[in-house]
DRENTORKOL-3810 file (N, C-alpha, C; in nm, 4 decimals):
REM DRENTORKOL-3810
@n.u->-4.0487; n.v->1.9272; n.w->0.6186; ca.u->-4.1394; ca.v->2.0057; ca.w->0.7008; c.u->-4.2722; c.v->2.0256; c.w->0.6261
@n.u->-4.3828; n.v->2.0018; n.w->0.6943; ca.u->-4.5163; ca.v->2.0169; ca.w->0.6369; c.u->-4.5558; c.v->2.1646; c.w->0.6443
@n.u->-4.5981; n.v->2.2214; n.w->0.5298; ca.u->-4.6373; ca.v->2.3627; ca.w->0.5326; c.u->-4.7628; c.v->2.3830; c.w->0.6184
@n.u->-4.7752; n.v->2.5015; n.w->0.6767; ca.u->-4.8916; ca.v->2.5351; ca.w->0.7581; c.u->-5.0156; c.v->2.5397; c.w->0.6689
@n.u->-5.1245; n.v->2.4849; n.w->0.7182; ca.u->-5.2500; ca.v->2.4827; ca.w->0.6436; c.u->-5.3036; c.v->2.6248; c.w->0.6254
@n.u->-5.3599; n.v->2.6537; n.w->0.5075; ca.u->-5.4187; ca.v->2.7861; ca.w->0.4864; c.u->-5.5559; c.v->2.8006; c.w->0.5534
@n.u->-5.6127; n.v->2.6883; n.w->0.6006; ca.u->-5.7456; ca.v->2.6937; ca.w->0.6611; c.u->-5.7407; c.v->2.7575; c.w->0.7990
@n.u->-5.8399; n.v->2.8394; n.w->0.8266; ca.u->-5.8490; ca.v->2.9042; ca.w->0.9568; c.u->-5.9317; c.v->2.8247; c.w->1.0561
@n.u->-5.9759; n.v->2.7044; n.w->1.0150; ca.u->-6.0602; ca.v->2.6219; ca.w->1.1007; c.u->-6.0020; c.v->2.4820; c.w->1.1096
@n.u->-6.0247; n.v->2.4190; n.w->1.2235; ca.u->-5.9769; ca.v->2.2817; ca.w->1.2443; c.u->-6.0566; c.v->2.1818; c.w->1.1600
@n.u->-6.1872; n.v->2.2094; n.w->1.1434; ca.u->-6.2752; ca.v->2.1178; ca.w->1.0703; c.u->-6.3779; c.v->2.1990; c.w->0.9918
@n.u->-6.4284; n.v->2.1440; n.w->0.8806; ca.u->-6.5286; ca.v->2.2166; ca.w->0.8018; c.u->-6.6503; c.v->2.2602; c.w->0.8842
@n.u->-6.6903; n.v->2.1791; n.w->0.9815; ca.u->-6.8087; ca.v->2.2126; ca.w->1.0617; c.u->-6.7888; c.v->2.3369; c.w->1.1490
@n.u->-6.6685; n.v->2.3883; n.w->1.1559; ca.u->-6.6404; ca.v->2.5100; ca.w->1.2327; c.u->-6.6447; c.v->2.6362; c.w->1.1455
@n.u->-6.6552; n.v->2.6195; n.w->1.0153; ca.u->-6.6552; ca.v->2.7328; ca.w->0.9225; c.u->-6.7984; c.v->2.7788; c.w->0.8946
@n.u->-6.8367; n.v->2.9002; n.w->0.9365; ca.u->-6.9732; ca.v->2.9457; ca.w->0.9099; c.u->-7.0037; c.v->2.9541; c.w->0.7604
@n.u->-6.9060; n.v->2.9935; n.w->0.6804; ca.u->-6.9278; ca.v->3.0022; ca.w->0.5358; c.u->-6.9550; c.v->2.8664; c.w->0.4743
@n.u->-6.8770; n.v->2.7666; n.w->0.5147; ca.u->-6.8959; ca.v->2.6321; ca.w->0.4601; c.u->-7.0290; c.v->2.5734; c.w->0.5065
@n.u->-7.0653; n.v->2.5952; n.w->0.6336; ca.u->-7.1937; ca.v->2.5456; ca.w->0.6837; c.u->-7.3107; c.v->2.6138; c.w->0.6127
@n.u->-7.2974; n.v->2.7443; n.w->0.5880; ca.u->-7.4026; ca.v->2.8154; ca.w->0.5148; c.u->-7.4144; c.v->2.7594; c.w->0.3739
@n.u->-7.3008; n.v->2.7328; n.w->0.3111; ca.u->-7.2989; ca.v->2.6732; ca.w->0.1774; c.u->-7.3715; c.v->2.5387; c.w->0.1783
@n.u->-7.3348; n.v->2.4503; n.w->0.2700; ca.u->-7.3966; ca.v->2.3174; ca.w->0.2769; c.u->-7.5472; c.v->2.3274; c.w->0.3018
@n.u->-7.5856; n.v->2.4149; n.w->0.3930; ca.u->-7.7269; ca.v->2.4323; ca.w->0.4264; c.u->-7.8045; c.v->2.4836; c.w->0.3059
@n.u->-7.7487; n.v->2.5836; n.w->0.2390; ca.u->-7.8148; ca.v->2.6427; ca.w->0.1222; c.u->-7.8312; c.v->2.5406; c.w->0.0104
@n.u->-7.7261; n.v->2.4651; n.w->-0.0177; ca.u->-7.7320; ca.v->2.3647; ca.w->-0.1247; c.u->-7.8362; c.v->2.2577; c.w->-0.0922
@n.u->-7.8395; n.v->2.2129; n.w->0.0319; ca.u->-7.9357; ca.v->2.1104; ca.w->0.0730; c.u->-8.0783; c.v->2.1626; c.w->0.0586
@n.u->-8.1032; n.v->2.2838; n.w->0.1069; ca.u->-8.2357; ca.v->2.3453; ca.w->0.0977; c.u->-8.2754; c.v->2.3666; c.w->-0.0488
@n.u->-8.1818; n.v->2.4159; n.w->-0.1317; ca.u->-8.2119; ca.v->2.4397; ca.w->-0.2732; c.u->-8.2475; c.v->2.3109; c.w->-0.3462
@n.u->-8.1818; n.v->2.2012; n.w->-0.3112; ca.u->-8.2141; ca.v->2.0723; ca.w->-0.3743; c.u->-8.3586; c.v->2.0320; c.w->-0.3468
@n.u->-8.4030; n.v->2.0528; n.w->-0.2239; ca.u->-8.5413; ca.v->2.0196; ca.w->-0.1881; c.u->-8.6397; c.v->2.1042; c.w->-0.2686
@n.u->-8.6112; n.v->2.2330; n.w->-0.2794; ca.u->-8.6974; ca.v->2.3234; ca.w->-0.3563; c.u->-8.6969; c.v->2.2834; c.w->-0.5036
@n.u->-8.5795; n.v->2.2579; n.w->-0.5586; ca.u->-8.5669; ca.v->2.2202; ca.w->-0.7003; c.u->-8.6480; c.v->2.0952; c.w->-0.7303
@n.u->-8.6367; n.v->1.9964; n.w->-0.6432; ca.u->-8.7093; ca.v->1.8706; ca.w->-0.6630; c.u->-8.8599; c.v->1.8956; c.w->-0.6718
@n.u->-8.9118; n.v->1.9833; n.w->-0.5882; ca.u->-9.0552; ca.v->2.0137; ca.w->-0.5892; c.u->-9.0944; c.v->2.0940; c.w->-0.7129
@n.u->-9.0120; n.v->2.1915; n.w->-0.7511; ca.u->-9.0461; ca.v->2.2789; ca.w->-0.8638; c.u->-9.0284; c.v->2.2107; c.w->-0.9989
@n.u->-8.9422; n.v->2.1098; n.w->-1.0057; ca.u->-8.9207; ca.v->2.0376; ca.w->-1.1317; c.u->-9.0512; c.v->1.9814; c.w->-1.1872
@n.u->-9.1443; n.v->1.9449; n.w->-1.0996; ca.u->-9.2734; ca.v->1.8896; ca.w->-1.1434; c.u->-9.3566; c.v->1.9925; c.w->-1.2198
@n.u->-9.3239; n.v->2.1191; n.w->-1.2032; ca.u->-9.3994; ca.v->2.2280; ca.w->-1.2665; c.u->-9.3216; c.v->2.2940; c.w->-1.3803
@n.u->-9.2044; n.v->2.2410; n.w->-1.4124; ca.u->-9.1172; ca.v->2.2971; ca.w->-1.5157; c.u->-9.0816; c.v->2.4432; c.w->-1.4856
@n.u->-9.0540; n.v->2.4690; n.w->-1.3577; ca.u->-9.0169; ca.v->2.6028; ca.w->-1.3113; c.u->-8.8872; c.v->2.5905; c.w->-1.2318
@n.u->-8.7911; n.v->2.6767; n.w->-1.2617; ca.u->-8.6665; ca.v->2.6771; ca.w->-1.1838; c.u->-8.6889; c.v->2.7555; c.w->-1.0541
@n.u->-8.5955; n.v->2.7422; n.w->-0.9632; ca.u->-8.6048; ca.v->2.8161; ca.w->-0.8373; c.u->-8.6024; c.v->2.9666; c.w->-0.8642
@n.u->-8.5152; n.v->3.0104; n.w->-0.9538; ca.u->-8.5077; ca.v->3.1533; ca.w->-0.9875; c.u->-8.6400; c.v->3.2021; c.w->-1.0468
@n.u->-8.7011; n.v->3.1219; n.w->-1.1347; ca.u->-8.8294; ca.v->3.1602; ca.w->-1.1944; c.u->-8.9386; c.v->3.1681; c.w->-1.0879
@n.u->-8.9363; n.v->3.0739; n.w->-0.9943; ca.u->-9.0310; ca.v->3.0785; ca.w->-0.8828; c.u->-9.0133; c.v->3.2090; c.w->-0.8054
@n.u->-8.8900; n.v->3.2441; n.w->-0.7743; ca.u->-8.8628; ca.v->3.3656; ca.w->-0.6967; c.u->-8.9114; c.v->3.4892; c.w->-0.7725
@n.u->-8.8863; n.v->3.4949; n.w->-0.9024; ca.u->-8.9332; ca.v->3.6085; ca.w->-0.9833; c.u->-9.0856; c.v->3.6192; c.w->-0.9746
@n.u->-9.1540; n.v->3.5069; n.w->-0.9906; ca.u->-9.3008; ca.v->3.5083; ca.w->-0.9842; c.u->-9.3499; c.v->3.5460; c.w->-0.8444
@n.u->-9.2858; n.v->3.4935; n.w->-0.7416; ca.u->-9.3260; ca.v->3.5246; ca.w->-0.6040; c.u->-9.3051; c.v->3.6732; c.w->-0.5743
@n.u->-9.1946; n.v->3.7289; n.w->-0.6212; ca.u->-9.1679; ca.v->3.8717; ca.w->-0.6012; c.u->-9.2741; c.v->3.9552; c.w->-0.6732
@n.u->-9.3105; n.v->3.9160; n.w->-0.7944; ca.u->-9.4137; ca.v->3.9907; ca.w->-0.8677; c.u->-9.5482; c.v->3.9850; c.w->-0.7956
@n.u->-9.5827; n.v->3.8697; n.w->-0.7387; ca.u->-9.7066; ca.v->3.8594; ca.w->-0.6615; c.u->-9.6979; c.v->3.9488; c.w->-0.5374
@n.u->-9.5826; n.v->3.9477; n.w->-0.4718; ca.u->-9.5615; ca.v->4.0332; ca.w->-0.3548; c.u->-9.5772; c.v->4.1808; c.w->-0.3926
@n.u->-9.5167; n.v->4.2203; n.w->-0.5035; ca.u->-9.5288; ca.v->4.3591; ca.w->-0.5495; c.u->-9.6753; c.v->4.3956; c.w->-0.5731
@n.u->-9.7484; n.v->4.3057; n.w->-0.6381; ca.u->-9.8892; ca.v->4.3334; ca.w->-0.6671; c.u->-9.9677; c.v->4.3507; c.w->-0.5369
@n.u->-9.9461; n.v->4.2606; n.w->-0.4423; ca.u->-10.0199; ca.v->4.2666; ca.w->-0.3157; c.u->-9.9831; c.v->4.3894; c.w->-0.2327
@n.u->-9.8620; n.v->4.4419; n.w->-0.2528; ca.u->-9.8152; ca.v->4.5561; ca.w->-0.1741; c.u->-9.8052; c.v->4.6849; c.w->-0.2566
@n.u->-9.8663; n.v->4.6830; n.w->-0.3740; ca.u->-9.8769; ca.v->4.8020; ca.w->-0.4597; c.u->-9.7418; c.v->4.8664; c.w->-0.4882
@n.u->-9.6455; n.v->4.7830; n.w->-0.5275; ca.u->-9.5124; ca.v->4.8321; ca.w->-0.5638; c.u->-9.4933; c.v->4.8199; c.w->-0.7150
@n.u->-9.4158; n.v->4.9113; n.w->-0.7713; ca.u->-9.3915; ca.v->4.9115; ca.w->-0.9154; c.u->-9.3173; c.v->4.7841; c.w->-0.9563
@n.u->-9.3753; n.v->4.7057; n.w->-1.0470; ca.u->-9.3155; ca.v->4.5767; ca.w->-1.0854; c.u->-9.2150; c.v->4.5881; c.w->-1.2005
@n.u->-9.1037; n.v->4.6542; n.w->-1.1743; ca.u->-9.0004; ca.v->4.6657; ca.w->-1.2773; c.u->-8.9005; c.v->4.5510; c.w->-1.2644
@n.u->-8.8309; n.v->4.5253; n.w->-1.3721; ca.u->-8.7289; ca.v->4.4204; ca.w->-1.3722; c.u->-8.6189; c.v->4.4518; c.w->-1.2704
@n.u->-8.5808; n.v->4.5781; n.w->-1.2606; ca.u->-8.4767; ca.v->4.6194; ca.w->-1.1647; c.u->-8.5245; c.v->4.5949; c.w->-1.0218
@n.u->-8.6514; n.v->4.6264; n.w->-0.9952; ca.u->-8.7055; ca.v->4.6056; ca.w->-0.8604; c.u->-8.7068; c.v->4.4571; c.w->-0.8246
@n.u->-8.7385; n.v->4.3721; n.w->-0.9219; ca.u->-8.7350; ca.v->4.2270; ca.w->-0.8995; c.u->-8.5929; c.v->4.1844; c.w->-0.8636
@n.u->-8.4953; n.v->4.2320; n.w->-0.9387; ca.u->-8.3554; ca.v->4.1962; ca.w->-0.9130; c.u->-8.3110; c.v->4.2455; c.w->-0.7750
@n.u->-8.3500; n.v->4.3658; n.w->-0.7398; ca.u->-8.3085; ca.v->4.4211; ca.w->-0.6098; c.u->-8.3643; c.v->4.3408; c.w->-0.4928
@n.u->-8.4937; n.v->4.3118; n.w->-0.4973; ca.u->-8.5541; ca.v->4.2404; ca.w->-0.3853; c.u->-8.5056; c.v->4.0961; c.w->-0.3772
@n.u->-8.4950; n.v->4.0315; n.w->-0.4916; ca.u->-8.4586; ca.v->3.8889; ca.w->-0.4934; c.u->-8.3093; c.v->3.8646; c.w->-0.4763
@n.u->-8.2284; n.v->3.9672; n.w->-0.5056; ca.u->-8.0814; ca.v->3.9558; ca.w->-0.5081; c.u->-8.0330; c.v->3.8680; c.w->-0.6238
@n.u->-8.1213; n.v->3.8379; n.w->-0.7185; ca.u->-8.0790; ca.v->3.7677; ca.w->-0.8401; c.u->-8.0070; c.v->3.8679; c.w->-0.9297
@n.u->-7.9102; n.v->3.8209; n.w->-1.0070; ca.u->-7.8424; ca.v->3.9117; ca.w->-1.0989; c.u->-7.9350; c.v->3.9433; c.w->-1.2166
@n.u->-7.9074; n.v->4.0552; n.w->-1.2828; ca.u->-7.9933; ca.v->4.1022; ca.w->-1.3922; c.u->-8.0090; c.v->3.9977; c.w->-1.5030
@n.u->-7.9009; n.v->3.9269; n.w->-1.5365; ca.u->-7.9070; ca.v->3.8273; ca.w->-1.6434; c.u->-8.0029; c.v->3.7142; c.w->-1.6062
@n.u->-7.9967; n.v->3.6675; n.w->-1.4824; ca.u->-8.0859; ca.v->3.5602; ca.w->-1.4379; c.u->-8.2308; c.v->3.6070; c.w->-1.4402
@n.u->-8.2554; n.v->3.7294; n.w->-1.3951; ca.u->-8.3915; ca.v->3.7838; ca.w->-1.3983; c.u->-8.4392; c.v->3.7940; c.w->-1.5425
@n.u->-8.3552; n.v->3.8452; n.w->-1.6308; ca.u->-8.3913; ca.v->3.8603; ca.w->-1.7716; c.u->-8.4246; c.v->3.7259; c.w->-1.8362
@n.u->-8.3388; n.v->3.6265; n.w->-1.8152; ca.u->-8.3632; ca.v->3.4933; ca.w->-1.8724; c.u->-8.4886; c.v->3.4298; c.w->-1.8133
@n.u->-8.5080; n.v->3.4477; n.w->-1.6843; ca.u->-8.6270; ca.v->3.3927; ca.w->-1.6191; c.u->-8.7528; c.v->3.4568; c.w->-1.6764
@n.u->-8.7506; n.v->3.5888; n.w->-1.6922; ca.u->-8.8669; ca.v->3.6586; ca.w->-1.7473; c.u->-8.8978; c.v->3.6114; c.w->-1.8888
@n.u->-8.7949; n.v->3.5956; n.w->-1.9707; ca.u->-8.8171; ca.v->3.5498; ca.w->-2.1091; c.u->-8.8874; c.v->3.4148; c.w->-2.1116
@n.u->-8.8403; n.v->3.3218; n.w->-2.0281; ca.u->-8.9022; ca.v->3.1890; ca.w->-2.0260; c.u->-9.0447; c.v->3.1966; c.w->-1.9709
@n.u->-9.0637; n.v->3.2738; n.w->-1.8651; ca.u->-9.1964; ca.v->3.2851; ca.w->-1.8048; c.u->-9.2955; c.v->3.3540; c.w->-1.8986
@n.u->-9.2485; n.v->3.4493; n.w->-1.9769; ca.u->-9.3340; ca.v->3.5134; ca.w->-2.0779; c.u->-9.3716; c.v->3.4109; c.w->-2.1847
@n.u->-9.2732; n.v->3.3335; n.w->-2.2307; ca.u->-9.2988; ca.v->3.2303; ca.w->-2.3324; c.u->-9.3970; c.v->3.1248; c.w->-2.2813
@n.u->-9.3936; n.v->3.0967; n.w->-2.1512; ca.u->-9.4845; ca.v->2.9981; ca.w->-2.0927; c.u->-9.6223; c.v->3.0570; c.w->-2.0622
@n.u->-9.6360; n.v->3.1878; n.w->-2.0785; ca.u->-9.7648; ca.v->3.2526; ca.w->-2.0547; c.u->-9.7919; c.v->3.2880; c.w->-1.9093
@n.u->-9.6890; n.v->3.2894; n.w->-1.8254; ca.u->-9.7068; ca.v->3.3196; ca.w->-1.6835; c.u->-9.6895; c.v->3.4679; c.w->-1.6515
@n.u->-9.6211; n.v->3.5391; n.w->-1.7403; ca.u->-9.5899; ca.v->3.6804; ca.w->-1.7175; c.u->-9.6120; c.v->3.7571; c.w->-1.8471
@n.u->-9.6482; n.v->3.8846; n.w->-1.8337; ca.u->-9.6597; ca.v->3.9734; ca.w->-1.9500; c.u->-9.5872; c.v->4.1035; c.w->-1.9187
@n.u->-9.5397; n.v->4.1683; n.w->-2.0245; ca.u->-9.4751; ca.v->4.3001; ca.w->-2.0128; c.u->-9.5716; c.v->4.4034; c.w->-2.0688
@n.u->-9.5787; n.v->4.5161; n.w->-1.9996; ca.u->-9.6626; ca.v->4.6264; ca.w->-2.0472; c.u->-9.5914; c.v->4.7580; c.w->-2.0208
@n.u->-9.6334; n.v->4.8594; n.w->-2.0930; ca.u->-9.5795; ca.v->4.9931; ca.w->-2.0722; c.u->-9.6158; c.v->5.0410; c.w->-1.9318
@n.u->-9.5216; n.v->5.1042; n.w->-1.8657; ca.u->-9.5463; ca.v->5.1579; ca.w->-1.7321; c.u->-9.6485; c.v->5.2704; c.w->-1.7398
@n.u->-9.7468; n.v->5.2698; n.w->-1.6512; ca.u->-9.8425; ca.v->5.3809; ca.w->-1.6507; c.u->-9.7796; c.v->5.5114; c.w->-1.5998
@n.u->-9.6619; n.v->5.5003; n.w->-1.5381; ca.u->-9.5940; ca.v->5.6182; ca.w->-1.4834; c.u->-9.4910; c.v->5.6771; c.w->-1.5789
@n.u->-9.4358; n.v->5.5926; n.w->-1.6668; ca.u->-9.3280; ca.v->5.6358; ca.w->-1.7559; c.u->-9.3358; c.v->5.5523; c.w->-1.8830
@n.u->-9.3743; n.v->5.6140; n.w->-1.9931; ca.u->-9.3953; ca.v->5.5393; ca.w->-2.1177; c.u->-9.2679; c.v->5.4765; c.w->-2.1724
@n.u->-9.1531; n.v->5.5197; n.w->-2.1227; ca.u->-9.0270; ca.v->5.4595; ca.w->-2.1675; c.u->-8.9975; c.v->5.3289; c.w->-2.0941
@n.u->-9.0610; n.v->5.3091; n.w->-1.9809; ca.u->-9.0325; ca.v->5.1920; ca.w->-1.8965; c.u->-9.1348; c.v->5.0812; c.w->-1.9198
@n.u->-9.0922; n.v->4.9589; n.w->-1.8913; ca.u->-9.1808; ca.v->4.8421; ca.w->-1.8993; c.u->-9.1991; c.v->4.7844; c.w->-1.7600
@n.u->-9.3206; n.v->4.7453; n.w->-1.7312; ca.u->-9.3502; ca.v->4.6741; ca.w->-1.6080; c.u->-9.3793; c.v->4.5294; c.w->-1.6437
@n.u->-9.3536; n.v->4.4400; n.w->-1.5505; ca.u->-9.3833; ca.v->4.2978; ca.w->-1.5715; c.u->-9.4883; c.v->4.2553; c.w->-1.4697
@n.u->-9.5859; n.v->4.1808; n.w->-1.5184; ca.u->-9.6986; ca.v->4.1377; ca.w->-1.4362; c.u->-9.7205; c.v->3.9882; c.w->-1.4518
@n.u->-9.7794; n.v->3.9290; n.w->-1.3494; ca.u->-9.8257; ca.v->3.7910; ca.w->-1.3606; c.u->-9.9543; c.v->3.7900; c.w->-1.4422
@n.u->-9.9675; n.v->3.6917; n.w->-1.5293; ca.u->-10.0942; ca.v->3.6700; ca.w->-1.5982; c.u->-10.1856; c.v->3.5921; c.w->-1.5030
@n.u->-10.3098; n.v->3.5720; n.w->-1.5417; ca.u->-10.4003; ca.v->3.4898; ca.w->-1.4601; c.u->-10.3402; c.v->3.3511; c.w->-1.4422
@n.u->-10.2881; n.v->3.2951; n.w->-1.5508; ca.u->-10.2224; ca.v->3.1633; ca.w->-1.5446; c.u->-10.1038; c.v->3.1667; c.w->-1.4476
@n.u->-10.0266; n.v->3.2749; n.w->-1.4499; ca.u->-9.9123; ca.v->3.2897; ca.w->-1.3605; c.u->-9.9552; c.v->3.3017; c.w->-1.2151
@n.u->-10.0624; n.v->3.3780; n.w->-1.1901; ca.u->-10.1134; ca.v->3.3918; ca.w->-1.0528; c.u->-10.1629; c.v->3.2577; c.w->-1.0000
@n.u->-10.2288; n.v->3.1823; n.w->-1.0865; ca.u->-10.2779; ca.v->3.0504; ca.w->-1.0439; c.u->-10.1611; c.v->2.9599; c.w->-1.0062
@n.u->-10.0568; n.v->2.9591; n.w->-1.0898; ca.u->-9.9425; ca.v->2.8724; ca.w->-1.0623; c.u->-9.8690; c.v->2.9159; c.w->-0.9358
@n.u->-9.8378; n.v->3.0436; n.w->-0.9232; ca.u->-9.7606; ca.v->3.0871; ca.w->-0.8066; c.u->-9.8425; c.v->3.0709; c.w->-0.6791
@n.u->-9.9738; n.v->3.0845; n.w->-0.6885; ca.u->-10.0592; ca.v->3.0620; ca.w->-0.5717; c.u->-10.0570; c.v->2.9157; c.w->-0.5284
@n.u->-10.0336; n.v->2.8255; n.w->-0.6226; ca.u->-10.0155; ca.v->2.6830; ca.w->-0.5914; c.u->-9.8775; c.v->2.6573; c.w->-0.5326
@n.u->-9.7764; n.v->2.7230; n.w->-0.5896; ca.u->-9.6375; ca.v->2.6931; ca.w->-0.5541; c.u->-9.5916; c.v->2.7538; c.w->-0.4219
@n.u->-9.6420; n.v->2.8703; n.w->-0.3861; ca.u->-9.5979; ca.v->2.9329; ca.w->-0.2608; c.u->-9.6230; c.v->2.8399; c.w->-0.1416
@n.u->-9.7419; n.v->2.7801; n.w->-0.1272; ca.u->-9.7607; ca.v->2.6873; ca.w->-0.0147; c.u->-9.6694; c.v->2.5642; c.w->-0.0218
@n.u->-9.6369; n.v->2.5188; n.w->-0.1418; ca.u->-9.5449; ca.v->2.4053; ca.w->-0.1569; c.u->-9.4075; c.v->2.4433; c.w->-0.1023
@n.u->-9.3571; n.v->2.5579; n.w->-0.1457; ca.u->-9.2244; ca.v->2.6025; ca.w->-0.1025; c.u->-9.2253; c.v->2.6370; c.w->0.0467
@n.u->-9.3302; n.v->2.7028; n.w->0.0930; ca.u->-9.3377; ca.v->2.7337; ca.w->0.2357; c.u->-9.3479; c.v->2.6058; c.w->0.3192
@n.u->-9.4111; n.v->2.5017; n.w->0.2652; ca.u->-9.4162; ca.v->2.3724; ca.w->0.3337; c.u->-9.2782; c.v->2.3094; c.w->0.3446
@n.u->-9.2004; n.v->2.3211; n.w->0.2377; ca.u->-9.0621; ca.v->2.2712; ca.w->0.2408; c.u->-8.9821; c.v->2.3496; c.w->0.3445
@n.u->-8.9995; n.v->2.4813; n.w->0.3440; ca.u->-8.9312; ca.v->2.5648; ca.w->0.4440; c.u->-8.9686; c.v->2.5214; c.w->0.5856
@n.u->-9.0981; n.v->2.5005; n.w->0.6093; ca.u->-9.1443; ca.v->2.4622; ca.w->0.7433; c.u->-9.0826; c.v->2.3295; c.w->0.7864
@n.u->-9.0777; n.v->2.2336; n.w->0.6945; ca.u->-9.0187; ca.v->2.1031; ca.w->0.7276; c.u->-8.8681; c.v->2.1157; c.w->0.7486
@n.u->-8.8016; n.v->2.1888; n.w->0.6599; ca.u->-8.6559; ca.v->2.2020; ca.w->0.6669; c.u->-8.6133; c.v->2.2749; c.w->0.7943
@n.u->-8.6753; n.v->2.3895; n.w->0.8195; ca.u->-8.6375; ca.v->2.4696; ca.w->0.9355; c.u->-8.7052; c.v->2.4215; c.w->1.0635
@n.u->-8.7991; n.v->2.3273; n.w->1.0485; ca.u->-8.8677; ca.v->2.2712; ca.w->1.1644; c.u->-8.7760; c.v->2.1942; c.w->1.2572
@n.u->-8.6584; n.v->2.1586; n.w->1.2084; ca.u->-8.5598; ca.v->2.0898; ca.w->1.2928; c.u->-8.5037; c.v->2.1840; c.w->1.3992
@n.u->-8.5329; n.v->2.3129; n.w->1.3845; ca.u->-8.4826; ca.v->2.4151; ca.w->1.4765; c.u->-8.6021; c.v->2.4728; c.w->1.5537
@n.u->-8.5858; n.v->2.4907; n.w->1.6833; ca.u->-8.6936; ca.v->2.5480; ca.w->1.7654; c.u->-8.7349; c.v->2.6853; c.w->1.7129
@n.u->-8.8612; n.v->2.7218; n.w->1.7371; ca.u->-8.9150; ca.v->2.8499; ca.w->1.6888; c.u->-8.8295; c.v->2.9690; c.w->1.7333
@n.u->-8.7889; n.v->2.9702; n.w->1.8588; ca.u->-8.7057; ca.v->3.0808; ca.w->1.9080; c.u->-8.5738; c.v->3.0890; c.w->1.8339
@n.u->-8.5158; n.v->2.9723; n.w->1.8050; ca.u->-8.3901; ca.v->2.9695; ca.w->1.7298; c.u->-8.4121; c.v->3.0108; c.w->1.5845
@n.u->-8.5306; n.v->2.9790; n.w->1.5304; ca.u->-8.5622; ca.v->3.0233; ca.w->1.3938; c.u->-8.5657; c.v->3.1757; c.w->1.3885
@n.u->-8.6250; n.v->3.2388; n.w->1.4902; ca.u->-8.6295; ca.v->3.3852; ca.w->1.4946; c.u->-8.4887; c.v->3.4435; c.w->1.5057
@n.u->-8.4036; n.v->3.3774; n.w->1.5840; ca.u->-8.2641; ca.v->3.4216; ca.w->1.5955; c.u->-8.1938; c.v->3.4086; c.w->1.4609
@n.u->-8.2177; n.v->3.2978; n.w->1.3915; ca.u->-8.1585; ca.v->3.2773; ca.w->1.2590; c.u->-8.2044; c.v->3.3866; c.w->1.1628
@n.u->-8.3326; n.v->3.4186; n.w->1.1647; ca.u->-8.3861; ca.v->3.5243; ca.w->1.0779; c.u->-8.3176; c.v->3.6576; c.w->1.1090
@n.u->-8.2987; n.v->3.6870; n.w->1.2368; ca.u->-8.2312; ca.v->3.8118; ca.w->1.2754; c.u->-8.0862; c.v->3.8132; c.w->1.2283
@n.u->-8.0175; n.v->3.7013; n.w->1.2444; ca.u->-7.8771; ca.v->3.6930; ca.w->1.2014; c.u->-7.8669; c.v->3.7091; c.w->1.0501
@n.u->-7.9513; n.v->3.6365; n.w->0.9763; ca.u->-7.9478; ca.v->3.6464; ca.w->0.8298; c.u->-7.9841; c.v->3.7875; c.w->0.7848
@n.u->-8.0822; n.v->3.8482; n.w->0.8510; ca.u->-8.1197; ca.v->3.9862; ca.w->0.8193; c.u->-8.0040; c.v->4.0823; c.w->0.8414
@n.u->-7.9308; n.v->4.0627; n.w->0.9496; ca.u->-7.8143; ca.v->4.1480; ca.w->0.9776; c.u->-7.7073; c.v->4.1288; c.w->0.8714
@n.u->-7.6818; n.v->4.0029; n.w->0.8344; ca.u->-7.5821; ca.v->3.9771; ca.w->0.7300; c.u->-7.6222; c.v->4.0446; c.w->0.5992
@n.u->-7.7502; n.v->4.0391; n.w->0.5644; ca.u->-7.7958; ca.v->4.1025; ca.w->0.4404; c.u->-7.7890; c.v->4.2546; c.w->0.4506
@n.u->-7.8209; n.v->4.3089; n.w->0.5672; ca.u->-7.8162; ca.v->4.4548; ca.w->0.5853; c.u->-7.6735; c.v->4.5061; c.w->0.5773
@n.u->-7.5793; n.v->4.4241; n.w->0.6199; ca.u->-7.4386; ca.v->4.4647; ca.w->0.6195; c.u->-7.3691; c.v->4.4356; c.w->0.4869
@n.u->-7.4426; n.v->4.3794; n.w->0.3911; ca.u->-7.3850; ca.v->4.3432; ca.w->0.2619; c.u->-7.4237; c.v->4.4475; c.w->0.1587
@n.u->-7.3259; n.v->4.4996; n.w->0.0908; ca.u->-7.3499; ca.v->4.5980; ca.w->-0.0145; c.u->-7.4331; c.v->4.5361; c.w->-0.1254
@n.u->-7.5293; n.v->4.6111; n.w->-0.1759; ca.u->-7.6123; ca.v->4.5646; ca.w->-0.2861; c.u->-7.5526; c.v->4.6137; c.w->-0.4171
@n.u->-7.5103; n.v->4.5217; n.w->-0.5020; ca.u->-7.4417; ca.v->4.5606; ca.w->-0.6253; c.u->-7.5285; c.v->4.6465; c.w->-0.7157
@n.u->-7.6607; n.v->4.6287; n.w->-0.7109; ca.u->-7.7483; ca.v->4.7084; ca.w->-0.7970; c.u->-7.7571; c.v->4.8516; c.w->-0.7445
@n.u->-7.7686; n.v->4.8667; n.w->-0.6143; ca.u->-7.7747; ca.v->5.0004; ca.w->-0.5551; c.u->-7.6422; c.v->5.0734; c.w->-0.5748
@n.u->-7.5326; n.v->4.9982; n.w->-0.5709; ca.u->-7.4005; ca.v->5.0591; ca.w->-0.5886; c.u->-7.3846; c.v->5.1206; c.w->-0.7272
@n.u->-7.4562; n.v->5.0681; n.w->-0.8266; ca.u->-7.4430; ca.v->5.1178; ca.w->-0.9644; c.u->-7.5253; c.v->5.2437; c.w->-0.9879
@n.u->-7.6175; n.v->5.2724; n.w->-0.8990; ca.u->-7.7083; ca.v->5.3863; ca.w->-0.9193; c.u->-7.6393; c.v->5.5181; c.w->-0.8921
END
């Protein structure tokens, strides 16, 4: 007698988790290929983009805030910051609000690079998601937003 399959789906294409995995991996490969030319990882790009976003929206640029918004784990943010500081793209300074805290900022060199890279990555996004009609893209954004809203944030849980 053949044991019953543990899978809850007849085929991989019916599993939302597996499809999300495949989609994410495919999209990440495209981003990685583009960023490799700049010696920047996807995580480092996200850290820099978040810092630019914080600057434009007058938000405190702390390492914890970067981790919270990006959903990157603290270790990845820390390693990314170390490399970006060594490359001259980011600097750490004492917080003007709390002398015990450090804020991280983009340097002029970092702003120049991220200003170049954001349109590259957004172009990849436009091409990748362009296979889906605009209305369906908005539906996808709403669905992904709901999934993120319903997901516990490990950093907030520790506070």
